[in-house]
N, C-alpha and C positions, 0 to 999 in steps of 0.2 A: 332734196331727196334726188342720191344720183343715180346715174344710167342701169347700172345691173341692179338694183330695185327694184326700180321704175320697170324695167324686161323681166322681171320675175312675178312681180305684178300684175303686170299684161298675160303673161301665161297663165300664172294661176287661174285669172279671170275669165280665159277663153272658153268656147262654146266646149273643144274636145275635153280640158281640164274637167268642167264642168258635169261634162257627160257622162266621163268614166265614174267621177266620184258618186254621181247619182245611181248608176244605175245598180242594179239587182245583181247584174251577170258580169256587165261586160268588164271589171276590175278582178273579179275571181278569174275571167278568160284569160284575161294578160297575166295576170299572176300567174298561172299552168304554164303559157306558153314561154313564161320570162324561166321558170323555174327549170323547164323541159331543156327550154337550149342552153341555160349554162351545165345541166347536166352531161346536154351532148358535149358540149365544150369540153369541160374538164374529161369525159371519158374521151373523148379523142384524142387531145394530149397525153392520156397516160396510155394510148394504147402507142403514140409515136415512141413516146418515156421507155415503157418495154421493151420496144423492139430495140432502141440505144442500148440496153441495160444486157439486151439478150436474153432474154426471161422471156421473151415471145414471138411468131413466126421468125426463128433465128435463121429458118430456112429461106426466108425472103430479104431482100435486098432492103437495106433502107432507104435508097432512090425511091423504091417502087411503094414503098407501105407510107411514104410520106406524102406519093404522086395523090394515093390512094385516099386517105385520110385529110389532108388538106387544105382543100378545097370545103369539103364539111366542117372543117372547126371554125375558117373565118366564116360560114355562110352564117352557123350557130349563133358565134360570137356577138355578129352584125346582129340577129334575132334579139341578142341577149340586151343587147344595147337599145334599141330600138323599146324592147319594150317595157326595161328598167326606166327609160328615159318617162314614159308615159304612165307608169305608175308614180314614178315622182312628181312630174306636173300634177297629177291628180291629188295629190296628199301632200301640198307647202303647209 
């Protein structure tokens, strides 16, 4: 067997993956966090896009909108990535 397959099998049989897969509430909780963080990521990108198009907050400079929104976008993206990986490892 090659190394990537062995690594994936090791992750699949980890205590964390098994706990998520067997729990009645853990998988739905992580999935809820995942969906909310994806929504926040898409929403914040949409806000910046609407500002660039001049359809929202036209009176605010783009740099101010970007400065206020971009950190939230990256945090939401990070949470979505981590929660997505947790969902993935529990459902191989």
